[in-house]
N, C-alpha and C positions, 0 to 999 in steps of 0.2 A: 428372576433377577433381571433388572433393566439396566444394562450398561450403556452409558452415553458414548457416542463415538469419540475416539481419541482426538485430542486437539492437534492441529497442524498449522504451520505458519509458512507464509511466503513473503519475502521482501524483494521488491523489484524497483527498477527505475525505468523511465521511458521519457520520450520527448514529445511535446505537443506537435501535432502535424502542422507543417508550414501553412497550410490553407485554412487552419482553424482560428477563429477569433478568440481572444482571451475569455470572452463571455462563456465559452464552452466549459471552462473549468467549473463554474458554478453549477452548470447543468450536470456535469459528471458527478460532482459531490452530492448534489441533491438526489439524483437517481440512485446513486450508490448507497446512500443512507437507507432508502426504502428497500432496495433489493437485499442488502446485507442483513437488515433486520429480519426479513422473511427467511433467509438462509442460515440464521444463527451465526453470522460472520461479524466479527468486530475488527477494528483496525484504525490506522492513521494514514491519511493522505497529506503529503507535503508538496507544495508547488513553489518553484523559485522564479516563475516568470517564463521559463522555457521547459524545465524538466519536472516530471512527477517522481515522487518516491512514495511507495505505499507498502505498508506492512498489513497483511491480511491474516486473520487467525480464526479458526473454527474447525468444524468437522472436516477431515481430510478430503473426502469426496467433493464436498461443496466448495472448498478452497481451490482444489485443482480444477474443477469445472469453471470456476470464476476466472482464474488466471488464464485459462484457455480463451474465454470470452474476451478478456482484456487484450490478449495478444492479437485477436482478430478485429479489434475496435479501430476503425480508420481515423479516429480523432487523435490517436497518438501513434508514434513510430518508435522503432529501436527499443522494444520491450526487452529488458535484460534482467533475468532472475539472478539476484545476488546471493540469496540464501533461501533454503527451504528445508523443512524437516519437522519432526515431532516437537510439540511445545508442552511444557509441564503445566503452565497456567496462563490464562489470558492477561495481557498487559492493558487491554482497553475494554474491560467488561462494562464500563458505563457508556460506551459509545457504539452505535452500529457503524459509525464512521466519524472519527474526529478529523477536522480539516484545518490546516494552517499553512500560511506562507512562511518562508524563511528569509531572514534578512541577509544572511551570508550567501551571496549568489553563487559562490564556488563550492559550497558544502555538498550539494548533490552531484556536481561534476566530479569531485574527489571521491565520493562514495561509489560512483559508477565504476571506478577503477578497482574496487575491492570485491571480495566475495567471501562467503562463509562467515566465520566468526568475526573477521575483521570488518566486514560490511555491517554486521549486526551491532558491533561496538560503535561504529561511526554513526549508525542510525540512532542508537541510544544517546550518544553525545548530542546529536542535533535535537532529538526529542526533549532532552533535558533543558534546552534553551527556549523551548516553545511555551507559550501561555495557552493552555488548552481549557 
């Protein structure tokens, strides 16, 4: 019997490093799509011009390894995990990485103050307003 690894998710926010040009956002998204596909990770990356918010989902080991790599990436700072835990089913099975910008420039700043279920609910509200 072949059991697939349990799904796990991480939701985090971070800030683009002050020395990074905005063009780095496209580089991050492009590379992440490729890497995520290889690792069976799906998710959504939102950028508001200053902050990133990303939900990652996939096999627990792969997701935790990726979040560690993200924490050590010099292109962004203040990586703050808002929620992490087991996931019943993927939200983004059609994307290795969906990417969007958000119109409400304060949405991610507000989300940064939350954690756990409240952060997840705020993420879902922002996601609901995006055209993916």
